[in-house]
N, CA and C atoms of all chains as a GROMACS GRO file, in nm:
protein
  639
    1MET      N    1   9.652   9.684  11.097
    1MET     CA    2   9.636   9.818  11.067
    1MET      C    3   9.523   9.854  10.991
    2SER      N    4   9.495   9.771  10.887
    2SER     CA    5   9.394   9.799  10.778
    2SER      C    6   9.259   9.817  10.843
    3LEU      N    7   9.232   9.759  10.954
    3LEU     CA    8   9.107   9.764  11.040
    3LEU      C    9   9.086   9.898  11.077
    4ALA      N   10   9.181   9.971  11.130
    4ALA     CA   11   9.168  10.104  11.180
    4ALA      C   12   9.140  10.192  11.054
    5PHE      N   13   9.216  10.173  10.955
    5PHE     CA   14   9.193  10.247  10.822
    5PHE      C   15   9.047  10.245  10.779
    6ARG      N   16   9.004  10.121  10.777
    6ARG     CA   17   8.850  10.085  10.737
    6ARG      C   18   8.757  10.161  10.829
    7MET      N   19   8.776  10.162  10.961
    7MET     CA   20   8.697  10.239  11.048
    7MET      C   21   8.695  10.385  11.006
    8ALA      N   22   8.802  10.444  10.973
    8ALA     CA   23   8.799  10.588  10.930
    8ALA      C   24   8.735  10.597  10.806
    9PHE      N   25   8.760  10.507  10.705
    9PHE     CA   26   8.690  10.518  10.574
    9PHE      C   27   8.533  10.505  10.595
   10ALA      N   28   8.491  10.425  10.691
   10ALA     CA   29   8.352  10.407  10.706
   10ALA      C   30   8.284  10.508  10.792
   11SER      N   31   8.343  10.580  10.882
   11SER     CA   32   8.286  10.675  10.964
   11SER      C   33   8.340  10.810  10.943
   12PRO      N   34   8.257  10.916  10.907
   12PRO     CA   35   8.323  11.046  10.892
   12PRO      C   36   8.380  11.116  11.023
   13HIS      N   37   8.357  11.050  11.137
   13HIS     CA   38   8.404  11.112  11.266
   13HIS      C   39   8.538  11.052  11.303
   14ILE      N   40   8.582  10.939  11.238
   14ILE     CA   41   8.700  10.864  11.285
   14ILE      C   42   8.822  10.908  11.202
   15THR      N   43   8.932  10.931  11.268
   15THR     CA   44   9.060  10.952  11.206
   15THR      C   45   9.152  10.836  11.252
   16ALA      N   46   9.225  10.775  11.144
   16ALA     CA   47   9.314  10.662  11.187
   16ALA      C   48   9.457  10.691  11.158
   17THR      N   49   9.542  10.680  11.242
   17THR     CA   50   9.688  10.711  11.217
   17THR      C   51   9.765  10.581  11.242
   18ALA      N   52   9.847  10.536  11.138
   18ALA     CA   53   9.935  10.419  11.172
   18ALA      C   54  10.076  10.489  11.202
   19VAL      N   55  10.122  10.449  11.322
   19VAL     CA   56  10.244  10.519  11.366
   19VAL      C   57  10.358  10.410  11.366
   20GLU      N   58  10.454  10.441  11.296
   20GLU     CA   59  10.575  10.343  11.308
   20GLU      C   60  10.666  10.424  11.411
   21VAL      N   61  10.685  10.384  11.529
   21VAL     CA   62  10.721  10.454  11.645
   21VAL      C   63  10.876  10.461  11.664
   22THR      N   64  10.958  10.376  11.586
   22THR     CA   65  11.093  10.363  11.608
   22THR      C   66  11.154  10.506  11.638
   23GLU      N   67  11.135  10.599  11.546
   23GLU     CA   68  11.195  10.722  11.566
   23GLU      C   69  11.136  10.823  11.641
   24PHE      N   70  11.018  10.787  11.702
   24PHE     CA   71  10.946  10.897  11.786
   24PHE      C   72  10.949  10.858  11.932
   25ALA      N   73  11.059  10.894  12.000
   25ALA     CA   74  11.082  10.851  12.141
   25ALA      C   75  10.972  10.926  12.230
   26ASP      N   76  10.929  11.043  12.174
   26ASP     CA   77  10.824  11.112  12.262
   26ASP      C   78  10.696  11.041  12.261
   27LEU      N   79  10.668  10.974  12.144
   27LEU     CA   80  10.542  10.912  12.126
   27LEU      C   81  10.535  10.779  12.206
   28ILE      N   82  10.659  10.703  12.214
   28ILE     CA   83  10.679  10.579  12.280
   28ILE      C   84  10.661  10.603  12.422
   29GLN      N   85  10.706  10.713  12.470
   29GLN     CA   86  10.698  10.739  12.604
   29GLN      C   87  10.555  10.784  12.652
   30LYS      N   88  10.503  10.873  12.558
   30LYS     CA   89  10.367  10.935  12.591
   30LYS      C   90  10.265  10.824  12.588
   31TYR      N   91  10.269  10.728  12.503
   31TYR     CA   92  10.158  10.623  12.490
   31TYR      C   93  10.208  10.498  12.546
   32ARG      N   94  10.328  10.498  12.617
   32ARG     CA   95  10.371  10.374  12.687
   32ARG      C   96  10.370  10.255  12.597
   33VAL      N   97  10.439  10.270  12.478
   33VAL     CA   98  10.443  10.156  12.379
   33VAL      C   99  10.552  10.065  12.424
   34ASN      N  100  10.519   9.946  12.480
   34ASN     CA  101  10.614   9.853  12.519
   34ASN      C  102  10.604   9.735  12.417
   35GLY      N  103  10.493   9.702  12.369
   35GLY     CA  104  10.477   9.597  12.270
   35GLY      C  105  10.392   9.658  12.167
   36VAL      N  106  10.408   9.582  12.048
   36VAL     CA  107  10.324   9.613  11.926
   36VAL      C  108  10.250   9.497  11.863
   37PRO      N  109  10.153   9.519  11.791
   37PRO     CA  110  10.078   9.649  11.776
   37PRO      C  111   9.996   9.689  11.907
   38LYS      N  112  10.006   9.819  11.938
   38LYS     CA  113   9.931   9.883  12.041
   38LYS      C  114   9.838   9.982  11.983
   39THR      N  115   9.713   9.970  12.009
   39THR     CA  116   9.614  10.075  11.959
   39THR      C  117   9.576  10.163  12.076
   40VAL      N  118   9.554  10.292  12.050
   40VAL     CA  119   9.520  10.387  12.154
   40VAL      C  120   9.410  10.466  12.096
   41VAL      N  121   9.285  10.470  12.155
   41VAL     CA  122   9.169  10.540  12.103
   41VAL      C  123   9.157  10.661  12.195
   42ASP      N  124   9.154  10.783  12.134
   42ASP     CA  125   9.127  10.915  12.200
   42ASP      C  126   9.232  10.927  12.317
   43ASP      N  127   9.348  10.886  12.321
   43ASP     CA  128   9.443  10.895  12.418
   43ASP      C  129   9.397  10.829  12.538
   44ARG      N  130   9.302  10.748  12.543
   44ARG     CA  131   9.250  10.673  12.674
   44ARG      C  132   9.240  10.525  12.668
   45VAL      N  133   9.160  10.487  12.570
   45VAL     CA  134   9.141  10.341  12.549
   45VAL      C  135   9.258  10.268  12.493
   46GLU      N  136   9.314  10.169  12.550
   46GLU     CA  137   9.426  10.088  12.493
   46GLU      C  138   9.388   9.953  12.459
   47ILE      N  139   9.430   9.908  12.344
   47ILE     CA  140   9.395   9.768  12.289
   47ILE      C  141   9.544   9.713  12.265
   48LEU      N  142   9.562   9.595  12.322
   48LEU     CA  143   9.692   9.542  12.285
   48LEU      C  144   9.680   9.419  12.207
   49GLY      N  145   9.771   9.410  12.103
   49GLY     CA  146   9.779   9.300  12.008
   49GLY      C  147   9.687   9.307  11.905
   50GLY      N  148   9.682   9.213  11.812
   50GLY     CA  149   9.578   9.214  11.710
   50GLY      C  150   9.470   9.127  11.747
   51ILE      N  151   9.346   9.173  11.744
   51ILE     CA  152   9.220   9.098  11.791
   51ILE      C  153   9.119   9.108  11.675
   52PRO      N  154   9.028   9.018  11.679
   52PRO     CA  155   8.928   9.018  11.556
   52PRO      C  156   8.845   9.148  11.544
   53GLU      N  157   8.793   9.167  11.427
   53GLU     CA  158   8.728   9.300  11.400
   53GLU      C  159   8.618   9.327  11.485
   54ASP      N  160   8.532   9.236  11.523
   54ASP     CA  161   8.416   9.274  11.607
   54ASP      C  162   8.461   9.302  11.742
   55ALA      N  163   8.554   9.228  11.798
   55ALA     CA  164   8.610   9.258  11.939
   55ALA      C  165   8.677   9.389  11.936
   56PHE      N  166   8.747   9.418  11.842
   56PHE     CA  167   8.827   9.542  11.832
   56PHE      C  168   8.733   9.666  11.825
   57ILE      N  169   8.637   9.658  11.742
   57ILE     CA  170   8.557   9.776  11.727
   57ILE      C  171   8.471   9.790  11.862
   58ALA      N  172   8.419   9.683  11.910
   58ALA     CA  173   8.351   9.691  12.043
   58ALA      C  174   8.432   9.760  12.153
   59GLU      N  175   8.561   9.728  12.161
   59GLU     CA  176   8.646   9.775  12.254
   59GLU      C  177   8.673   9.932  12.224
   60ALA      N  178   8.695   9.962  12.106
   60ALA     CA  179   8.731  10.089  12.070
   60ALA      C  180   8.620  10.198  12.105
   61ILE      N  181   8.486  10.153  12.078
   61ILE     CA  182   8.380  10.232  12.097
   61ILE      C  183   8.311  10.221  12.226
   62ARG      N  184   8.366  10.133  12.320
   62ARG     CA  185   8.297  10.100  12.452
   62ARG      C  186   8.253  10.226  12.524
   63GLU      N  187   8.340  10.320  12.537
   63GLU     CA  188   8.294  10.439  12.617
   63GLU      C  189   8.183  10.518  12.554
   64ARG      N  190   8.153  10.496  12.421
   64ARG     CA  191   8.051  10.583  12.356
   64ARG      C  192   7.932  10.514  12.332
   65MET      N  193   7.910  10.390  12.394
   65MET     CA  194   7.792  10.315  12.373
   65MET      C  195   7.698  10.378  12.487
   66PRO      N  196   7.569  10.375  12.457
   66PRO     CA  197   7.470  10.408  12.561
   66PRO      C  198   7.477  10.327  12.674
   67GLN      N  199   7.472  10.393  12.801
   67GLN     CA  200   7.474  10.313  12.915
   67GLN      C  201   7.335  10.236  12.940
   68ALA      N  202   7.354  10.117  12.983
   68ALA     CA  203   7.236  10.029  13.009
   68ALA      C  204   7.165  10.071  13.131
   69MET      N  205  11.641  10.044   9.682
   69MET     CA  206  11.507  10.080   9.776
   69MET      C  207  11.423   9.959   9.751
   70LEU      N  208  11.373   9.926   9.630
   70LEU     CA  209  11.277   9.807   9.623
   70LEU      C  210  11.359   9.706   9.512
   71SER      N  211  11.350   9.587   9.551
   71SER     CA  212  11.408   9.488   9.454
   71SER      C  213  11.311   9.486   9.338
   72ASP      N  214  11.363   9.419   9.222
   72ASP     CA  215  11.284   9.417   9.107
   72ASP      C  216  11.156   9.313   9.138
   73THR      N  217  11.172   9.221   9.227
   73THR     CA  218  11.058   9.135   9.254
   73THR      C  219  10.956   9.221   9.343
   74GLN      N  220  11.012   9.298   9.435
   74GLN     CA  221  10.928   9.390   9.520
   74GLN      C  222  10.846   9.479   9.427
   75ARG      N  223  10.914   9.544   9.337
   75ARG     CA  224  10.859   9.642   9.232
   75ARG      C  225  10.753   9.577   9.155
   76GLN      N  226  10.772   9.449   9.123
   76GLN     CA  227  10.663   9.366   9.048
   76GLN      C  228  10.538   9.350   9.138
   77GLN      N  229  10.563   9.314   9.264
   77GLN     CA  230  10.465   9.280   9.347
   77GLN      C  231  10.386   9.416   9.383
   78VAL      N  232  10.454   9.519   9.395
   78VAL     CA  233  10.381   9.651   9.413
   78VAL      C  234  10.305   9.692   9.288
   79LYS      N  235  10.355   9.672   9.178
   79LYS     CA  236  10.284   9.701   9.046
   79LYS      C  237  10.159   9.623   9.038
   80GLU      N  238  10.171   9.499   9.072
   80GLU     CA  239  10.057   9.400   9.064
   80GLU      C  240   9.944   9.456   9.150
   81LEU      N  241   9.974   9.491   9.280
   81LEU     CA  242   9.868   9.552   9.364
   81LEU      C  243   9.822   9.689   9.300
   82LEU      N  244   9.903   9.770   9.275
   82LEU     CA  245   9.856   9.910   9.224
   82LEU      C  246   9.785   9.894   9.087
   83ASP      N  247   9.802   9.793   9.012
   83ASP     CA  248   9.718   9.777   8.896
   83ASP      C  249   9.575   9.766   8.915
   84ASP      N  250   9.538   9.731   9.041
   84ASP     CA  251   9.400   9.711   9.083
   84ASP      C  252   9.343   9.841   9.133
   85MET      N  253   9.413   9.954   9.123
   85MET     CA  254   9.352  10.073   9.166
   85MET      C  255   9.236  10.131   9.074
   86VAL      N  256   9.139  10.187   9.130
   86VAL     CA  257   9.034  10.246   9.061
   86VAL      C  258   9.034  10.391   9.057
   87ASP      N  259   9.031  10.468   9.165
   87ASP     CA  260   9.060  10.614   9.164
   87ASP      C  261   9.204  10.641   9.185
   88ASP      N  262   9.248  10.764   9.140
   88ASP     CA  263   9.375  10.809   9.169
   88ASP      C  264   9.396  10.831   9.322
   89VAL      N  265   9.508  10.838   9.363
   89VAL     CA  266   9.554  10.866   9.507
   89VAL      C  267   9.658  10.974   9.507
   90ARG      N  268   9.622  11.080   9.594
   90ARG     CA  269   9.728  11.183   9.616
   90ARG      C  270   9.791  11.153   9.760
   91LEU      N  271   9.912  11.141   9.776
   91LEU     CA  272   9.983  11.128   9.891
   91LEU      C  273  10.041  11.262   9.936
   92VAL      N  274   9.989  11.318  10.045
   92VAL     CA  275  10.050  11.438  10.096
   92VAL      C  276  10.159  11.406  10.193
   93PHE      N  277  10.278  11.435  10.150
   93PHE     CA  278  10.394  11.388  10.239
   93PHE      C  279  10.450  11.509  10.300
   94PHE      N  280  10.449  11.503  10.441
   94PHE     CA  281  10.514  11.606  10.529
   94PHE      C  282  10.655  11.553  10.562
   95THR      N  283  10.753  11.656  10.514
   95THR     CA  284  10.891  11.633  10.557
   95THR      C  285  10.939  11.741  10.644
   96GLN      N  286  11.068  11.727  10.674
   96GLN     CA  287  11.132  11.823  10.768
   96GLN      C  288  11.271  11.834  10.731
   97SER      N  289  11.333  11.962  10.724
   97SER     CA  290  11.473  11.985  10.678
   97SER      C  291  11.572  11.935  10.785
   98PHE      N  292  11.534  11.936  10.906
   98PHE     CA  293  11.639  11.894  11.011
   98PHE      C  294  11.586  11.808  11.109
   99GLY      N  295  11.655  11.711  11.156
   99GLY     CA  296  11.614  11.624  11.268
   99GLY      C  297  11.515  11.517  11.228
  100CYS      N  298  11.519  11.495  11.096
  100CYS     CA  299  11.433  11.382  11.049
  100CYS      C  300  11.518  11.285  10.976
  101GLU      N  301  11.551  11.172  11.042
  101GLU     CA  302  11.650  11.080  10.980
  101GLU      C  303  11.596  11.008  10.856
  102THR      N  304  11.464  10.981  10.857
  102THR     CA  305  11.403  10.890  10.755
  102THR      C  306  11.320  10.966  10.652
  103CYS      N  307  11.330  11.104  10.655
  103CYS     CA  308  11.246  11.182  10.568
  103CYS      C  309  11.292  11.172  10.420
  104GLY      N  310  11.418  11.158  10.402
  104GLY     CA  311  11.487  11.143  10.262
  104GLY      C  312  11.448  11.012  10.204
  105ASP      N  313  11.467  10.900  10.287
  105ASP     CA  314  11.424  10.778  10.228
  105ASP      C  315  11.272  10.754  10.209
  106THR      N  316  11.194  10.822  10.288
  106THR     CA  317  11.053  10.825  10.268
  106THR      C  318  11.014  10.882  10.148
  107GLY      N  319  11.076  11.010  10.110
  107GLY     CA  320  11.044  11.075   9.982
  107GLY      C  321  11.087  10.983   9.873
  108ARG      N  322  11.204  10.922   9.878
  108ARG     CA  323  11.246  10.832   9.763
  108ARG      C  324  11.145  10.722   9.737
  109ILE      N  325  11.100  10.646   9.845
  109ILE     CA  326  11.009  10.533   9.825
  109ILE      C  327  10.878  10.589   9.766
  110LEU      N  328  10.829  10.707   9.810
  110LEU     CA  329  10.709  10.744   9.753
  110LEU      C  330  10.727  10.791   9.604
  111ARG      N  331  10.845  10.848   9.561
  111ARG     CA  332  10.862  10.879   9.418
  111ARG      C  333  10.866  10.737   9.336
  112VAL      N  334  10.929  10.640   9.405
  112VAL     CA  335  10.925  10.509   9.326
  112VAL      C  336  10.776  10.464   9.296
  113LEU      N  337  10.687  10.490   9.410
  113LEU     CA  338  10.550  10.448   9.373
  113LEU      C  339  10.496  10.528   9.272
  114THR      N  340  10.519  10.649   9.261
  114THR     CA  341  10.459  10.742   9.141
  114THR      C  342  10.530  10.677   9.015
  115GLU      N  343  10.644  10.627   9.012
  115GLU     CA  344  10.704  10.570   8.886
  115GLU      C  345  10.631  10.446   8.848
  116ILE      N  346  10.589  10.361   8.953
  116ILE     CA  347  10.538  10.235   8.930
  116ILE      C  348  10.390  10.258   8.876
  117SER      N  349  10.303  10.345   8.939
  117SER     CA  350  10.174  10.370   8.898
  117SER      C  351  10.134  10.514   8.862
  118PRO      N  352  10.082  10.540   8.748
  118PRO     CA  353  10.045  10.680   8.701
  118PRO      C  354   9.925  10.729   8.794
  119ARG      N  355   9.864  10.641   8.871
  119ARG     CA  356   9.758  10.668   8.958
  119ARG      C  357   9.780  10.734   9.084
  120VAL      N  358   9.924  10.722   9.130
  120VAL     CA  359   9.979  10.762   9.259
  120VAL      C  360  10.044  10.894   9.224
  121SER      N  361  10.007  11.002   9.299
  121SER     CA  362  10.092  11.124   9.285
  121SER      C  363  10.132  11.171   9.439
  122VAL      N  364  10.236  11.262   9.444
  122VAL     CA  365  10.283  11.292   9.568
  122VAL      C  366  10.292  11.454   9.584
  123ASP      N  367  10.237  11.510   9.690
  123ASP     CA  368  10.253  11.641   9.717
  123ASP      C  369  10.332  11.670   9.840
  124GLU      N  370  10.460  11.712   9.807
  124GLU     CA  371  10.556  11.725   9.927
  124GLU      C  372  10.538  11.860   9.998
  125LYS      N  373  10.516  11.851  10.127
  125LYS     CA  374  10.507  11.962  10.212
  125LYS      C  375  10.621  11.963  10.324
  126ASN      N  376  10.646  12.084  10.377
  126ASN     CA  377  10.747  12.097  10.474
  126ASN      C  378  10.669  12.125  10.619
  127LEU      N  379  10.700  12.044  10.709
  127LEU     CA  380  10.616  12.052  10.842
  127LEU      C  381  10.638  12.186  10.895
  128VAL      N  382  10.746  12.251  10.876
  128VAL     CA  383  10.765  12.381  10.935
  128VAL      C  384  10.708  12.502  10.849
  129VAL      N  385  10.754  12.499  10.715
  129VAL     CA  386  10.702  12.596  10.631
  129VAL      C  387  10.571  12.599  10.587
  130ASP      N  388  10.503  12.469  10.586
  130ASP     CA  389  10.371  12.466  10.551
  130ASP      C  390  10.291  12.428  10.660
  131LYS      N  391  10.304  12.508  10.771
  131LYS     CA  392  10.247  12.462  10.906
  131LYS      C  393  10.105  12.480  10.905
  132ASP      N  394  10.036  12.556  10.814
  132ASP     CA  395   9.893  12.562  10.810
  132ASP      C  396   9.826  12.435  10.740
  133ASP      N  397   9.901  12.384  10.648
  133ASP     CA  398   9.855  12.253  10.604
  133ASP      C  399   9.880  12.148  10.699
  134ALA      N  400   9.995  12.144  10.774
  134ALA     CA  401  10.011  12.037  10.881
  134ALA      C  402   9.898  12.037  10.972
  135ALA      N  403   9.862  12.173  11.015
  135ALA     CA  404   9.758  12.195  11.119
  135ALA      C  405   9.631  12.139  11.058
  136ALA      N  406   9.593  12.171  10.930
  136ALA     CA  407   9.474  12.134  10.883
  136ALA      C  408   9.456  11.981  10.869
  137TYR      N  409   9.569  11.912  10.857
  137TYR     CA  410   9.555  11.770  10.854
  137TYR      C  411   9.597  11.699  10.995
  138GLY      N  412   9.624  11.791  11.088
  138GLY     CA  413   9.646  11.727  11.230
  138GLY      C  414   9.783  11.661  11.222
  139VAL      N  415   9.878  11.702  11.152
  139VAL     CA  416  10.009  11.632  11.138
  139VAL      C  417  10.107  11.731  11.222
  140ALA      N  418  10.177  11.650  11.312
  140ALA     CA  419  10.284  11.727  11.402
  140ALA      C  420  10.416  11.655  11.412
  141HIS      N  421  10.434  11.549  11.323
  141HIS     CA  422  10.566  11.496  11.310
  141HIS      C  423  10.593  11.462  11.174
  142ALA      N  424  10.719  11.446  11.147
  142ALA     CA  425  10.762  11.410  10.998
  142ALA      C  426  10.859  11.286  11.019
  143PRO      N  427  10.862  11.197  10.922
  143PRO     CA  428  10.771  11.193  10.798
  143PRO      C  429  10.632  11.159  10.832
  144ALA      N  430  10.539  11.224  10.757
  144ALA     CA  431  10.393  11.185  10.768
  144ALA      C  432  10.334  11.189  10.628
  145ILE      N  433  10.237  11.096  10.614
  145ILE     CA  434  10.174  11.071  10.484
  145ILE      C  435  10.018  11.077  10.512
  146VAL      N  436   9.963  11.167  10.438
  146VAL     CA  437   9.819  11.178  10.428
  146VAL      C  438   9.773  11.114  10.298
  147VAL      N  439   9.672  11.018  10.307
  147VAL     CA  440   9.625  10.946  10.198
  147VAL      C  441   9.492  11.000  10.140
  148LEU      N  442   9.493  11.063  10.029
  148LEU     CA  443   9.379  11.132   9.985
  148LEU      C  444   9.324  11.060   9.852
  149GLN      N  445   9.195  11.052   9.838
  149GLN     CA  446   9.130  10.997   9.713
  149GLN      C  447   9.103  11.111   9.609
  150ARG      N  448   9.142  11.094   9.488
  150ARG     CA  449   9.102  11.187   9.397
  150ARG      C  450   8.972  11.133   9.327
  151ALA      N  451   8.859  11.192   9.346
  151ALA     CA  452   8.732  11.142   9.297
  151ALA      C  453   8.738  11.164   9.157
  152ALA      N  454   8.633  11.102   9.091
  152ALA     CA  455   8.605  11.115   8.943
  152ALA      C  456   8.599  11.255   8.887
  153ASP      N  457   8.549  11.355   8.973
  153ASP     CA  458   8.534  11.487   8.934
  153ASP      C  459   8.658  11.566   8.963
  154GLY      N  460   8.763  11.506   9.019
  154GLY     CA  461   8.889  11.573   9.025
  154GLY      C  462   8.914  11.615   9.163
  155THR      N  463   8.798  11.624   9.260
  155THR     CA  464   8.827  11.679   9.388
  155THR      C  465   8.896  11.581   9.479
  156LEU      N  466   8.979  11.628   9.569
  156LEU     CA  467   9.045  11.539   9.672
  156LEU      C  468   8.965  11.526   9.795
  157VAL      N  469   8.940  11.394   9.828
  157VAL     CA  470   8.869  11.353   9.935
  157VAL      C  471   8.953  11.287  10.051
  158ASP      N  472   8.945  11.350  10.168
  158ASP     CA  473   9.026  11.315  10.282
  158ASP      C  474   8.945  11.215  10.364
  159HIS      N  475   8.982  11.084  10.364
  159HIS     CA  476   8.915  10.990  10.445
  159HIS      C  477   8.980  10.973  10.595
  160ARG      N  478   9.049  11.074  10.617
  160ARG     CA  479   9.113  11.078  10.749
  160ARG      C  480   9.199  10.953  10.776
  161ILE      N  481   9.285  10.926  10.690
  161ILE     CA  482   9.377  10.816  10.699
  161ILE      C  483   9.517  10.855  10.689
  162ARG      N  484   9.595  10.846  10.788
  162ARG     CA  485   9.737  10.907  10.796
  162ARG      C  486   9.835  10.795  10.839
  163LEU      N  487   9.961  10.817  10.790
  163LEU     CA  488  10.070  10.729  10.840
  163LEU      C  489  10.185  10.811  10.893
  164LEU      N  490  10.244  10.773  10.997
  164LEU     CA  491  10.350  10.853  11.061
  164LEU      C  492  10.464  10.768  11.077
  165GLY      N  493  10.579  10.826  11.053
  165GLY     CA  494  10.695  10.741  11.042
  165GLY      C  495  10.740  10.688  10.902
  166ALA      N  496  10.856  10.624  10.909
  166ALA     CA  497  10.900  10.570  10.782
  166ALA      C  498  10.820  10.450  10.727
  167PRO      N  499  10.772  10.454  10.591
  167PRO     CA  500  10.696  10.340  10.535
  167PRO      C  501  10.776  10.231  10.492
  168PHE      N  502  10.857  10.162  10.587
  168PHE     CA  503  10.940  10.051  10.559
  168PHE      C  504  10.878   9.936  10.638
  169GLY      N  505  10.909   9.808  10.583
  169GLY     CA  506  10.857   9.700  10.650
  169GLY      C  507  10.708   9.696  10.678
  170TYR      N  508  10.673   9.672  10.803
  170TYR     CA  509  10.527   9.659  10.817
  170TYR      C  510  10.434   9.786  10.770
  171GLU      N  511  10.515   9.910  10.799
  171GLU     CA  512  10.443  10.026  10.766
  171GLU      C  513  10.440  10.040  10.624
  172PHE      N  514  10.510   9.976  10.532
  172PHE     CA  515  10.499   9.983  10.396
  172PHE      C  516  10.372   9.902  10.347
  173THR      N  517  10.344   9.787  10.417
  173THR     CA  518  10.220   9.715  10.401
  173THR      C  519  10.107   9.798  10.433
  174SER      N  520  10.116   9.880  10.538
  174SER     CA  521  10.001   9.960  10.578
  174SER      C  522   9.973  10.069  10.477
  175LEU      N  523  10.084  10.124  10.414
  175LEU     CA  524  10.065  10.224  10.310
  175LEU      C  525  10.008  10.170  10.189
  176MET      N  526  10.030  10.041  10.159
  176MET     CA  527   9.968   9.980  10.034
  176MET      C  528   9.818   9.968  10.072
  177ASP      N  529   9.799   9.910  10.192
  177ASP     CA  530   9.652   9.895  10.232
  177ASP      C  531   9.575  10.030  10.220
  178ALA      N  532   9.642  10.129  10.259
  178ALA     CA  533   9.558  10.256  10.278
  178ALA      C  534   9.536  10.314  10.138
  179ILE      N  535   9.647  10.295  10.039
  179ILE     CA  536   9.610  10.335   9.896
  179ILE      C  537   9.511  10.270   9.841
  180LEU      N  538   9.510  10.134   9.858
  180LEU     CA  539   9.410  10.053   9.786
  180LEU      C  540   9.277  10.071   9.848
  181LEU      N  541   9.265  10.091   9.974
  181LEU     CA  542   9.138  10.122  10.034
  181LEU      C  543   9.072  10.255   9.984
  182VAL      N  544   9.152  10.350   9.987
  182VAL     CA  545   9.105  10.486   9.934
  182VAL      C  546   9.081  10.483   9.794
  183SER      N  547   9.146  10.406   9.712
  183SER     CA  548   9.131  10.401   9.554
  183SER      C  549   9.005  10.321   9.526
  184ARG      N  550   8.989  10.204   9.605
  184ARG     CA  551   8.890  10.104   9.554
  184ARG      C  552   8.764  10.107   9.653
  185GLY      N  553   8.772  10.163   9.767
  185GLY     CA  554   8.655  10.172   9.853
  185GLY      C  555   8.634  10.037   9.924
  186GLY      N  556   8.730   9.949   9.933
  186GLY     CA  557   8.692   9.826   9.999
  186GLY      C  558   8.824   9.755  10.042
  187PRO      N  559   8.830   9.650  10.115
  187PRO     CA  560   8.706   9.572  10.161
  187PRO      C  561   8.634   9.647  10.276
  188GLN      N  562   8.508   9.617  10.269
  188GLN     CA  563   8.425   9.685  10.375
  188GLN      C  564   8.412   9.612  10.499
  189LEU      N  565   8.381   9.685  10.614
  189LEU     CA  566   8.361   9.613  10.735
  189LEU      C  567   8.232   9.550  10.740
  190SER      N  568   8.206   9.460  10.833
  190SER     CA  569   8.084   9.379  10.842
  190SER      C  570   7.969   9.469  10.876
  191ASP      N  571   7.849   9.428  10.846
  191ASP     CA  572   7.724   9.510  10.888
  191ASP      C  573   7.714   9.536  11.042
  192ALA      N  574   7.756   9.424  11.114
  192ALA     CA  575   7.757   9.445  11.266
  192ALA      C  576   7.864   9.553  11.298
  193SER      N  577   7.976   9.555  11.237
  193SER     CA  578   8.079   9.661  11.268
  193SER      C  579   8.018   9.802  11.236
  194LEU      N  580   7.965   9.799  11.125
  194LEU     CA  581   7.906   9.939  11.075
  194LEU      C  582   7.802   9.995  11.178
  195ALA      N  583   7.723   9.891  11.221
  195ALA     CA  584   7.608   9.930  11.318
  195ALA      C  585   7.677   9.976  11.450
  196LEU      N  586   7.777   9.926  11.492
  196LEU     CA  587   7.855   9.961  11.611
  196LEU      C  588   7.913  10.104  11.585
  197LEU      N  589   7.977  10.123  11.458
  197LEU     CA  590   8.030  10.267  11.433
  197LEU      C  591   7.938  10.376  11.425
  198ALA      N  592   7.810  10.336  11.407
  198ALA     CA  593   7.704  10.434  11.409
  198ALA      C  594   7.686  10.514  11.540
  199HIS      N  595   7.751  10.452  11.644
  199HIS     CA  596   7.751  10.516  11.782
  199HIS      C  597   7.845  10.622  11.789
  200VAL      N  598   7.940  10.625  11.700
  200VAL     CA  599   8.042  10.733  11.696
  200VAL      C  600   7.997  10.853  11.640
  201THR      N  601   7.970  10.967  11.710
  201THR     CA  602   7.894  11.074  11.653
  201THR      C  603   7.981  11.206  11.678
  202SER      N  604   8.102  11.187  11.726
  202SER     CA  605   8.179  11.300  11.755
  202SER      C  606   8.324  11.252  11.717
  203PRO      N  607   8.421  11.346  11.698
  203PRO     CA  608   8.559  11.304  11.659
  203PRO      C  609   8.632  11.189  11.747
  204MET      N  610   8.684  11.103  11.669
  204MET     CA  611   8.751  10.975  11.745
  204MET      C  612   8.882  10.962  11.673
  205HIS      N  613   8.993  10.952  11.750
  205HIS     CA  614   9.122  10.926  11.691
  205HIS      C  615   9.178  10.791  11.731
  206VAL      N  616   9.189  10.705  11.625
  206VAL     CA  617   9.256  10.571  11.640
  206VAL      C  618   9.393  10.576  11.611
  207GLN      N  619   9.484  10.548  11.689
  207GLN     CA  620   9.628  10.538  11.656
  207GLN      C  621   9.673  10.401  11.669
  208VAL      N  622   9.741  10.341  11.573
  208VAL     CA  623   9.802  10.206  11.605
  208VAL      C  624   9.951  10.222  11.580
  209PHE      N  625  10.008  10.175  11.688
  209PHE     CA  626  10.164  10.182  11.692
  209PHE      C  627  10.219  10.050  11.652
  210THR      N  628  10.317  10.061  11.561
  210THR     CA  629  10.391   9.946  11.526
  210THR      C  630  10.539   9.960  11.524
  211THR      N  631  10.606   9.864  11.497
  211THR     CA  632  10.754   9.879  11.457
  211THR      C  633  10.777   9.807  11.324
  212PRO      N  634  10.883   9.818  11.260
  212PRO     CA  635  10.903   9.780  11.114
  212PRO      C  636  10.900   9.625  11.098
  213THR      N  637  10.923   9.549  11.201
  213THR     CA  638  10.921   9.403  11.194
  213THR      C  639  10.814   9.334  11.282
   0.00000   0.00000   0.00000
């Protein structure tokens, strides 16, 4: 979790929210949370499980990288 | 709420704070099972450390504040830094749901990050984040255990 927080702390464009989903059935359904941790970026990109910092950030911003 | 041992562990962590931290806590009068306990645990944090303060808001009554912080559920906690000159700085770090179990660890991480400004990401990570030039929302879903 702390990785997403550090991303928000480092970039003025990023908001990070840690969601304890147990009591939010609507969010479990909307984001199809079957296993945790599950990360969702901009309601589109999904990252499952905990992965290393560089891989996580690369995946999170993949859609924003300039196309080769 | 917290055992004596847990209180001591939390105190040791919070003793390392540098800047004060303001927790904006959004509660709801009806239909929120964990809002009461969340408020209680946040008050315990303010008892443990004078550097932590809580500003309680109601999701329905204070809807303008909720909208300003992008909060649509309760309980929710927005973690703000009180800078040396007294201004509150929003680093866009929020927690949704009850801060128990794993989420409590996340809350402590958020408080220490905002208060101390570290640990930082690697230079390679910061270079990647420079590509983010418009709003991005990262949500991490967890359960208490």
